[in-house]
Structures are given as C-alpha cells and as structure tokens.
C-alpha positions as CSV (number, residue, x, y, z in Angstrom):
1,M,46.0,166.2,123.5
2,E,47.0,166.3,127.2
3,I,46.8,169.7,129.0
4,Q,48.3,170.4,132.5
5,K,47.3,173.5,134.4
6,L,50.4,175.2,135.7
7,N,50.6,178.3,137.9
8,W,48.3,181.3,137.4
9,A,47.7,181.4,133.7
10,G,50.2,178.8,132.6
11,I,49.4,175.6,130.8
12,R,51.5,172.7,129.4
13,I,50.2,170.9,126.3
14,T,51.5,167.6,125.1
15,S,50.5,166.3,121.7
16,H,52.0,164.3,118.8
17,G,55.1,163.7,121.0
18,K,55.7,167.5,121.5
19,T,55.4,169.7,124.5
20,I,54.1,173.3,124.4
21,L,54.2,175.8,127.2
22,I,51.9,178.9,127.3
23,D,52.4,181.7,129.9
24,A,54.4,179.2,132.0
25,V,55.9,181.0,135.1
26,E,57.6,179.8,138.3
27,D,59.2,183.1,139.5
28,F,56.7,185.7,140.6
29,S,59.2,187.5,142.9
30,Y,59.3,190.7,140.8
31,Y,55.6,191.4,141.4
32,K,55.7,190.6,145.1
33,P,55.3,194.4,146.1
34,V,52.0,194.5,144.2
35,L,50.7,190.9,144.1
36,G,51.9,189.9,147.6
37,D,53.0,186.4,148.4
38,A,51.3,183.4,146.7
39,V,48.5,182.1,148.9
40,E,48.8,178.6,147.5
41,D,51.8,176.4,146.8
42,L,53.3,176.9,143.4
43,V,53.7,174.1,140.9
44,R,57.4,173.4,140.3
45,F,57.8,172.1,136.8
46,S,61.0,173.5,135.3
47,D,63.2,170.6,136.5
48,E,61.1,168.1,134.6
49,V,59.6,169.8,131.6
50,R,61.4,170.3,128.3
51,A,59.5,172.2,125.7
52,D,59.5,172.0,122.0
53,Y,57.5,175.3,121.8
54,I,57.1,178.2,124.2
55,L,54.4,180.8,123.8
56,F,53.3,183.7,125.9
57,T,50.5,186.3,125.6
58,H,52.4,189.4,126.7
59,M,55.4,190.6,128.6
60,H,54.1,191.0,132.1
61,L,56.4,188.8,134.3
62,D,53.4,186.8,135.6
63,H,53.0,185.5,132.0
64,F,56.6,185.8,130.6
65,D,59.3,184.1,132.6
66,K,62.6,184.3,130.8
67,S,64.2,181.8,133.2
68,I,61.6,179.2,132.0
69,I,62.7,179.9,128.4
70,K,66.4,179.4,129.4
71,K,65.7,176.3,131.5
72,C,62.9,174.5,129.7
73,L,63.2,175.2,125.9
74,K,64.9,172.3,124.1
75,E,68.1,173.1,122.2
76,D,66.1,172.7,119.0
77,G,63.0,174.2,120.4
78,K,61.2,177.3,119.2
79,L,59.7,180.5,120.7
80,V,56.5,181.2,118.9
81,V,56.0,185.0,119.2
82,Y,53.3,187.5,118.2
83,S,55.0,190.0,115.9
84,G,53.9,193.0,118.0
85,L,56.2,191.6,120.8
86,E,59.2,190.6,118.7
87,S,61.4,193.6,119.4
88,Y,60.7,193.4,123.2
89,V,61.4,189.7,123.3
90,K,64.8,190.1,121.6
91,K,65.8,192.4,124.5
92,F,65.4,189.5,126.9
93,V,66.2,186.4,124.8
94,E,69.2,185.6,122.6
95,N,70.3,182.7,120.5
96,V,66.8,181.1,120.3
97,D,65.0,180.0,117.2
98,M,62.0,182.3,117.0
99,V,58.9,182.0,114.8
100,V,57.2,185.4,114.5
101,L,53.6,185.6,113.5
102,D,51.2,188.4,112.7
103,L,47.7,188.3,114.1
104,N,45.7,185.6,112.4
105,E,48.7,184.1,110.7
106,T,49.3,180.4,111.3
107,F,52.4,178.3,111.8
108,T,52.1,174.5,111.5
109,E,54.7,172.0,112.5
110,N,54.5,168.4,113.8
111,Q,50.8,168.4,113.1
112,I,50.3,171.3,115.5
113,T,49.0,174.7,114.4
114,F,49.7,178.0,116.3
115,K,47.8,181.2,115.7
116,P,47.9,184.5,117.6
117,V,44.6,186.5,117.6
118,F,43.4,189.8,118.9
119,A,43.4,190.6,122.6
120,M,43.4,193.7,124.8
121,D,45.5,194.1,128.0
122,G,44.0,195.9,131.0
123,V,46.8,198.4,131.3
124,G,47.6,199.0,127.7
125,E,50.4,196.5,127.1
126,I,50.7,194.7,123.7
127,Q,49.0,191.3,123.9
128,S,47.7,188.5,121.8
129,S,45.6,185.5,122.7
130,W,46.7,182.1,121.2
131,I,44.8,179.4,119.5
132,V,46.5,176.0,119.4
133,S,45.2,172.9,117.5
134,D,46.6,169.4,117.0
135,G,43.9,168.4,114.4
136,R,41.6,166.9,117.0
137,T,41.5,169.4,119.9
138,K,41.6,173.2,119.7
139,I,42.3,175.4,122.6
140,F,42.1,179.2,123.1
141,H,44.4,180.9,125.6
142,G,43.4,184.4,126.7
143,G,46.3,185.4,128.9
144,D,44.8,188.2,131.0
145,T,42.7,189.8,128.3
146,I,39.9,192.3,129.2
147,W,36.5,192.3,127.5
148,H,36.7,193.5,123.9
149,N,34.6,193.5,120.7
150,Q,36.3,190.8,118.8
151,F,35.0,187.7,120.7
152,W,32.1,187.5,118.2
153,N,34.5,187.4,115.2
154,L,36.9,185.1,116.9
155,G,34.2,182.6,117.6
156,K,32.9,182.7,114.0
157,E,36.4,182.4,112.5
158,N,37.9,179.7,114.7
159,E,35.2,177.1,115.3
160,P,35.3,174.6,116.9
161,I,37.1,175.6,120.0
162,D,37.1,172.8,122.6
163,Y,38.5,174.6,125.7
164,A,38.7,178.4,126.3
165,F,41.3,179.2,129.0
166,L,40.3,182.6,130.1
167,P,41.2,184.9,133.0
168,A,38.4,185.1,135.5
169,N,39.4,187.2,138.5
170,G,38.1,190.6,137.3
171,V,41.0,192.2,139.3
172,V,41.1,195.9,140.2
173,V,44.7,197.1,140.4
174,N,46.3,200.0,142.2
175,F,49.8,200.0,140.8
176,E,50.8,203.6,141.7
177,I,54.0,202.1,143.1
178,I,55.0,201.4,139.5
179,G,53.5,204.5,138.0
180,L,50.0,203.4,137.1
181,E,47.1,205.4,138.6
182,Y,44.3,203.6,140.4
183,S,41.3,202.6,138.3
184,P,38.1,200.9,139.6
185,V,37.6,199.2,136.3
186,P,38.8,195.5,136.2
187,A,42.0,194.9,134.4
188,S,41.1,191.3,133.3
189,L,37.9,189.5,132.6
190,S,35.5,189.0,135.4
191,L,34.0,185.5,135.9
192,K,30.8,186.6,134.2
193,E,32.7,188.1,131.3
194,A,34.8,184.9,131.0
195,F,31.6,182.8,130.7
196,A,30.2,185.3,128.1
197,A,33.4,185.3,126.1
198,A,33.6,181.5,126.1
199,R,30.0,181.5,124.9
200,L,30.8,183.9,122.0
201,L,33.9,181.8,121.2
202,H,31.6,178.8,120.9
203,A,33.9,176.9,123.3
204,R,32.8,173.5,124.4
205,K,34.0,174.4,127.9
206,L,35.4,177.4,129.7
207,V,38.5,176.7,131.9
208,P,39.1,179.6,134.2
209,I,42.7,180.7,134.7
210,H,44.4,183.7,136.3
211,Y,42.6,183.6,139.6
212,G,43.1,182.6,143.2
213,L,46.8,182.6,143.6
214,F,47.4,186.2,144.6
215,A,45.6,189.0,146.4
216,H,46.9,192.3,147.9
217,E,44.5,194.4,150.0
218,K,45.7,197.7,148.5
219,C,47.3,196.9,145.2
220,Y,45.7,193.8,143.7
221,I,42.1,193.2,144.5
222,P,40.5,190.3,142.7
223,Q,36.8,189.4,142.5
224,L,36.4,186.2,144.4
225,F,34.0,183.4,143.4
226,D,33.0,180.0,144.5
227,D,31.2,176.9,143.2
228,H,27.8,178.5,143.5
229,D,28.9,181.4,141.4
230,L,30.3,179.0,138.7
231,K,27.1,177.0,138.6
232,H,24.8,180.0,138.5
233,L,26.7,181.8,135.7
234,S,27.0,178.5,133.7
235,E,23.2,178.2,133.8
236,E,22.5,181.9,133.2
237,I,24.8,182.2,130.2
238,G,24.4,178.6,128.9
239,Q,28.1,177.8,128.9
240,E,29.7,174.7,130.3
241,Y,32.9,174.9,132.3
242,M,35.4,172.8,134.1
243,I,37.8,173.7,136.9
244,L,41.4,172.5,136.4
245,K,43.4,172.9,139.6
246,D,47.1,173.9,139.4
247,G,49.0,170.7,138.6
248,A,46.0,168.8,137.4
249,V,45.9,167.2,134.0
250,L,43.1,167.1,131.4
251,M,43.3,164.2,128.9
252,E,41.4,164.8,125.6
253,V,41.2,161.6,123.6
C-alpha cells in the first residue's frame, strides 16, 4: 500500500493497481469567510489523479469536494458512501456508480475492503470514519471526529490497524456567520485526544491530519503544537506516531 497525504484531511491510497481518495479536497473557497486563506501552499492533484474509489467522512466542504468527484473519478469508478449520507450525496452527484454501506458493513473488491464505522462530528453533522484494508495494511481515517465512547470497541473489533489518520487541531469554532453559536469546546480531536484515540484503536502509528493549513483569529481557532508536544504526548500515552507532510508519500511494503 502507498499512501500520499493530500490537503487538510485528504489522503490518496494506491494498492493492487487501484487508487482510492478519502476526503480529497482542492477547493476550499466556500469556507474562506470562516477558515481564512490557506497559510501553506495547497497540493494540486486533480490533473494527475484518477480514482477507482472515492470516499468521504461527511459533507462539510473541507472534506467533500464535488469537483474532485467530477474530475478524478474514473468512468467505471465508484463512490463508496455511508448510508447515513446517501440522500445528501444524491443531491450533489448524478450518474455515478455508488456503493452504499451501513455502519460496520463491508464491501470488498479488487482485494480491498472498505468499512464505515462510528464517528461523531463536532457540530452535529452526520459522519462516519473509514477503515480500508488491502489484506496487508489497514488504515483508519477519522475525518474530523470528536472524542467519543466507541474508540475502545473500534480497537477491539478491527485489529490490527496500522495507521490511524486522525484530526489533531482541537479547533474552537465561532461560526455565527453561518448560524452556529460560539462554543469553547473543541470541534475536533485535540492532539492529546488523537494520541489517546490511536492508542485505543491499537494503531501501530498515529498520523495527524486536519491541522496547520487554516487559522482565523475570530472564527477558526486551532490548538497549535510542535515537535516537542508530539514527542511528549507520544511518551506519556505510549503511542507511536509519524508526521506526513502534505504531498509526502508513505510506502508500506
């Protein structure tokens, strides 16, 4: 399995000659009023990547980019969709082969297995996490989940997980501009929660996602961290990690 880190929470998986996109986004313009401008260069991939499967954790436009579906999904490719989102997806996407799965239901094709599992979104939107396995490597993708009480069960039921891609910016949001009242409680996992969740998932390594690219002094206020924080929490919680920069590729042999 080869895994490339894309923008924000996005990843590209290549295995058994097939390409999978999860939460792959290039266009963040819709959220500019609340996220601000990207503080780093965005990875441009849509001109080169053609996907056999596209997955997303939820419908927020920093995770669901319909232009990527239109541009990158192969003619015979498939959208693999959590059933809780099926009706919403059909409002945005037409004439696409769609595989719809309930939580904990699996779909296997080309020696690759897809499974949506429980997740909780920070502002009450329907969400799933995804587990993808190619028979040798298994990854967990947590979108922008918050802390919830199912990490214990997910760890027991899905061993062994090699890499847990989890949000880590513990962001506090003030989205009154779009009708959401301010809350001081983080709307995604903090770094410490991400380490703890990866530990409960029995993941070989945590790979932080959903951090760094955006900050807005009034609307989108992330918790910042550095190498010292990563090393300290890794030792405190007993969980290994790796940092995968946007555009970087992880090769799992």
